[in-house]
C-alpha positions in Angstrom: 273.8 -100.8 69.1 271.6 -100.8 72.1 270.1 -97.7 73.6 268.7 -97.9 77.2 265.5 -95.9 77.4 264.8 -95.8 81.2 266.1 -92.2 81.6 264.0 -90.8 78.7 260.9 -92.8 79.7 260.9 -91.5 83.2 261.3 -87.8 82.2 258.1 -86.4 80.6 259.0 -83.9 77.8 262.6 -85.1 77.6 264.1 -85.4 74.1 267.4 -87.0 73.1 269.1 -87.1 69.8 271.5 -89.9 68.8 273.7 -90.5 65.7 274.1 -94.2 65.7 276.3 -96.4 63.5 274.4 -99.3 61.7 276.6 -102.3 62.5 275.1 -105.0 60.3 277.3 -106.1 57.4 274.7 -108.2 55.7 270.9 -108.2 55.2 269.4 -111.7 55.4 265.8 -112.7 54.8 263.8 -115.2 52.7 265.3 -113.9 49.4 268.9 -114.6 50.5 271.8 -112.8 52.1 272.9 -109.4 50.6 276.1 -107.5 51.5 275.8 -104.0 53.0 278.3 -102.0 50.9 277.9 -98.6 52.6 276.0 -97.1 55.5 275.5 -93.7 56.9 274.8 -93.2 60.7 271.2 -93.4 61.7 269.9 -90.1 63.0 267.5 -90.9 65.8 265.5 -88.6 68.1 263.6 -90.1 71.0 261.0 -87.9 72.7 258.9 -88.6 75.8 255.5 -87.3 74.8 254.0 -88.0 78.2 252.3 -90.9 80.0 255.5 -93.0 79.4 255.0 -93.0 75.6 258.1 -92.5 73.6 258.2 -91.2 70.0 261.0 -92.5 67.8 261.9 -90.5 64.7 264.8 -91.4 62.5 266.3 -91.6 59.1 269.3 -93.1 57.4 270.7 -94.6 54.2 272.1 -98.1 53.5 273.6 -99.2 50.2 273.2 -103.0 49.5 274.5 -105.2 46.8 271.4 -106.8 45.1 271.6 -109.0 42.0 270.1 -107.6 38.8 266.7 -109.4 38.2 267.8 -110.2 34.6 271.6 -110.8 34.5 272.4 -111.4 38.2 275.2 -108.9 38.2 275.5 -107.1 41.6 273.9 -103.7 41.6 274.8 -101.1 44.3 271.3 -100.2 45.5 270.7 -97.2 47.8 267.9 -97.8 50.3 267.0 -94.6 52.2 264.6 -95.0 55.1 262.6 -92.8 57.5 260.5 -93.8 60.4 258.2 -92.4 63.1 257.0 -94.8 65.7 255.4 -94.6 69.2 256.5 -96.9 72.0 254.2 -97.5 75.0 256.7 -98.1 77.8 253.8 -99.0 80.2 253.5 -102.4 78.4 255.2 -105.4 80.0 257.6 -107.6 78.0 254.9 -110.2 77.7 252.4 -107.6 76.3 255.1 -106.4 73.9 255.6 -109.9 72.5 251.9 -109.8 71.4 252.6 -106.5 69.6 254.5 -107.8 66.5 255.8 -104.3 65.7 257.8 -103.7 68.8 258.7 -107.3 69.9 261.8 -107.7 67.8 263.6 -104.4 68.5 262.6 -103.5 72.0 263.4 -105.7 75.1 262.4 -104.1 78.4 264.0 -100.7 78.2 266.6 -101.6 75.6 266.1 -100.4 72.0 268.1 -102.5 69.4 268.8 -99.8 66.7 270.2 -102.4 64.3 267.1 -104.5 64.4 264.9 -101.4 64.0 266.9 -100.3 61.0 266.9 -103.9 59.6 263.0 -103.9 59.6 262.9 -100.4 58.0 265.3 -101.5 55.2 263.1 -104.6 54.6 260.0 -102.4 54.3 261.9 -100.2 51.8 263.4 -103.1 49.8 263.0 -102.5 46.0 260.6 -104.9 44.2 262.8 -105.0 41.1 266.5 -104.2 40.6 268.1 -103.8 37.2 271.7 -103.0 36.3 270.4 -100.8 33.5 267.0 -100.3 31.9 267.9 -102.2 28.7 269.6 -105.2 30.5 269.4 -108.2 28.1 269.7 -110.8 30.9 271.3 -114.2 30.6 271.0 -116.9 28.0 268.5 -119.5 29.1 270.7 -122.3 27.7 274.3 -121.5 28.5 273.9 -118.8 31.2 276.1 -116.2 29.4 275.5 -112.5 30.3 274.0 -111.2 27.1 275.0 -107.6 27.9 278.5 -108.8 27.0 277.4 -109.9 23.5 275.7 -112.8 21.9 276.4 -116.3 23.2 276.2 -118.3 20.0 273.5 -120.7 21.1 271.1 -121.6 18.3 267.7 -119.8 18.6 264.9 -122.0 19.6 262.4 -122.8 16.8 259.5 -120.4 16.8 256.0 -121.6 17.4 254.2 -121.3 14.0 251.1 -120.2 15.8 253.0 -117.1 16.9 254.2 -116.2 13.4 251.7 -113.3 12.9 252.6 -111.7 16.2 256.3 -112.2 15.6 255.9 -110.4 12.2 254.3 -107.4 13.9 257.1 -107.1 16.5 259.8 -107.5 13.8 258.3 -104.5 11.9 258.6 -102.3 15.0 262.2 -103.3 15.5 263.1 -102.1 12.0 261.7 -98.6 12.7 
């Protein structure tokens, strides 16, 4: 959704609250394309703090389907976000392009809320997603999800140089 900012930017001290629907159905970046499974409206307040500087404060929640890092099953991952940014409306479009932070979600007096939220979601993206803490992953040979049970592939021969370490780990498993 686009919000036109000329009324707010011309009225010092003016504040406007918006409840805006996040309209993107997927999040796409270098890691791939991920479905947006649920989304709450973005609560956004825009305040003219004087000298044509606008302060954006907002929050929201997006739920995205992200594959488990071990077994690749889709995990419903809640990504809450909050932001507080200042926009200098005295800058020209050309000057704004040089400011990497504003260039992608602000064009002239039009604020692209979806693009702003997209950037916030990327900054809040989890580093690692697991379907459960003890996820067993997938078999490196046949690709079967080991959470569903053993796959039946023969175990690879162990490196004899690792025998002593293997013995230590097997003793801890028995306890």
